N, C-alpha and C positions, 0 to 999 in steps of 0.2 A: 430668202435673205438671211445672211449670217448676223447674229447679234453682235459679235465682237469684230471690230475692224482689224486689219493687218497691223501688227505691232512688232517691236523688236527689230532685229536685223541691223542694229546700230554698228556692229563690228565691221560691216561692209562700207560704212560711210567714210569718205575722205576726211570729213570734218572731225570724226571721232579719232581716226588714225593720227591726224595732225595734232589734235588736242593731247593725245598720248605722248607724241614726240615732244610737245611743249612742256608737258608735266615732267618728263624725264630730263629735259634740258634745264628746266627751272631748278630741279633738285641738284643737278650737276653744278649749275652756276652758284647756287646758294651755299652748297657744301664747300666749294672751292674758293669763293671770293668774299663771302661774308665772314666776319670775325669779331672778336671782342672790341676791336677799335672802331669799326664802322657800323657795327650792330651789337652794342654791348648787352642789351637785354634780350636779344634773339627775336625781337618783335618783327623786324623786317623779314627774317627767314620764315616765320610762321605765316605772315600775311601773304607773301609771294607764293609759298608752296600750297597754301590753302586756296588761293585764287586759281592756281593751275589745276588743283584737284577739283574744285567746283566746276570749272569749265568742262573737264572730261566727264565727271559723274552726272552732271545735269543733261548732257547730250544722251547718255545711256538711259537715264531714268525717264526723260521725256519720250524717248523711243518706245520704252516698255509701257508707258502709260497711254500711248496712242490708241490702244485697243478699247479703252473705256472713256477717254476724255481727250478730244482734240484740243480743247482749251488748255488743259494741263500740259499737253505736249508742247503747245506754243509758248506757254508761260515758262516752262523749264528750258526750252531752247533759248529764250530771251535771257533767262538767268545765266546760262552758260556764256552767252555773248557778253553780258555785262561783267561777269567775273573775269573773262579774258581781256576785256577792255581795261579793267582795273589793273591786271597784271602788266598790260602794255604801259600804263602810266608809271608803274614801278620801274620798269626798265628805262623809260624815258628819263625819269628822275635820277636814276643811277648815273647816266651819262651827264646830266646837268650838274650833279654834284662834283663830277670830275672835270667840269668845264669843257666837255666834249659835245659837239653837235651831232645828232644822229645822221646816218647816211641819208642822202636825198633819195627820194623815190620818184623817178628812176635815177639810178647812178650805176656805174660799172660794178661797184661792190654789192649794192642791193640787188641788181639784176642777176648777178651770179647765183644768189640764193633763190630768187624768183624762178630761175630757169631749171632748178632741180625739180623734176616731176615725181609725184608719187606713183608707185606701181599700182595697177589695178588690183583690187582685193581678190585673192585666190579662194576666198572662203565659199564653201557650198553649204546648202541646208544641212544643219546638224553638226557642222564643224564647231569645235569648242575652243577652250582657252589656249591649248597648245599651238594650233595653227595661227590663231589670232595674234598670240604673243610673238611668234616667229616673224609674222608680217610686220608688226609694229617695230620690232628691233631692226629688221632689215631697212625700214624706212628711216629710222634714226641714223643708221650708219651713213646714209646719203648726206646728212647734214652734219656729221661728226667733225669734219674739218673746221667748221665754225663753232659748233656747240661745245666741242671738247678743247677749244683753243686755250692756250695759257694766257692769252690777251683778253682781259675782261671786257674791254670796249668792243672788240670784234665779236665776242660771244653775245653781248647785250644787243648790238646792232642786228645780228642775225636773228635773235629772238624777236626783235621788233618787226622784222620782215615777215617771219613766220606768223606772228600774231596778226599782222595786216592781212595775210592770206586767209587765215582761219576765220577772222571776223567777216570777211567778204563771203566766205562759204556759208557761214551761219546766217548772214543776212538773206542770202538766196534761199536757204533751207526754210527760214521762217516765212518768207513770202510764199513759197510753195505750199507750206502747211496751211497758210491762210486761204490760199486759193482752193485747196482741197476741202477745207471747212465750208467755204462759200458755196461750192458746188454740191457737196454731199451731206452737209449738216454735221451735227454732233451725235454723241452717244445717246442722249435723251430722245432725239428724233428717231434714231435707229430702234431704240427700245419700243417706242410707240408704234412704229411701223411694223416691227416684228410681232408685237402683241396683236395688233389689228389684223395682220395677215393670218395669224394662228386662229383668232376668234372667228374670222370670216370662214376659214376652212372648217372649223368645228361646227359652225352654224350650217354650212353647206352640207356637211356630213349628216347633220341632224334634220335636214330638210327645211331649214329656216329660209324663207325667201328674202329677196332684197326689195326695197321700196320702189314702186313703179315711178315715183315722183323724183327722188334724189339718188336712188341707188344704194342707200345705206341699209344695213341689216334691219330686220323687223323684229318685233317682240310680241309675244302672245298677250292679248288684252281681252277684257270682257266689257261688252256694252253695258252702260249703266242706266240708259233711259231709252224711250221710244219703243217701237214695235220689236226691236231686236234686243231689248234689255235682257241681260243674263247670257247672251250668246257670245262665244269667243270669236275673235277676229285677229288678224295681224295688223299691228300699228307700227309706224316708223319710230325708230329710237330717237329721231331728231325732233319729235313732237315737243313743244307746240310750234316750233319754227316750220316744220314740215308736217302736214296733216295727211300724208299718204296712207292708204289702207289697202288690205286685201282680204277677201273672204277666206275663211279657213275651211279646207276640205273636210267633209265629214266621212 
């Protein structure tokens, strides 16, 4: 059994790719449409770009932490989801401030954005930043007619549709992580299992027998009373719950 579970590989996830598109789209939107009039202190710019960054970064960090903590992986995936839900609220409020209702889901306008499919990730084991960046930029171009629009309401509505999509992805991702944890357990259980496996192998190599009653490894003990006082024997490590013994060969 391996001590560390599979981890990383987040660059192949559609959720990560779409979160990158959303971060790029958020920066584009904020740089183009927020100004001293509608965001005089720059606070809205900071909040929206940080929420987009948090979504992307927590997907990556959660994937990397999966090797040593399934719980942390799920927590960070949930943080990513919460951050992007916060960003969704910001785009909703942008439209409300302008007295514009968001597109219905489904509607012809929203469906056009929904219908744009992401390309399968071309990344192979060992591929790095260059190929990943090319893939992300290529996916952004698919949505550029909306995200690069000079119409802020069109851009905001498209961002809402993409946020709806990525939140659904992350919900399914979180459910899958929970099912994996349910079936395989966490890192502490893996550490215990690996250590027990190694200890049993060491004991087997040293000729230490298993208990005839419960199967656990045994330990060298010395009789303290009776006719065999002072003589060594094998006693179960589960004593006193298990009182299995074996005579020690001389």
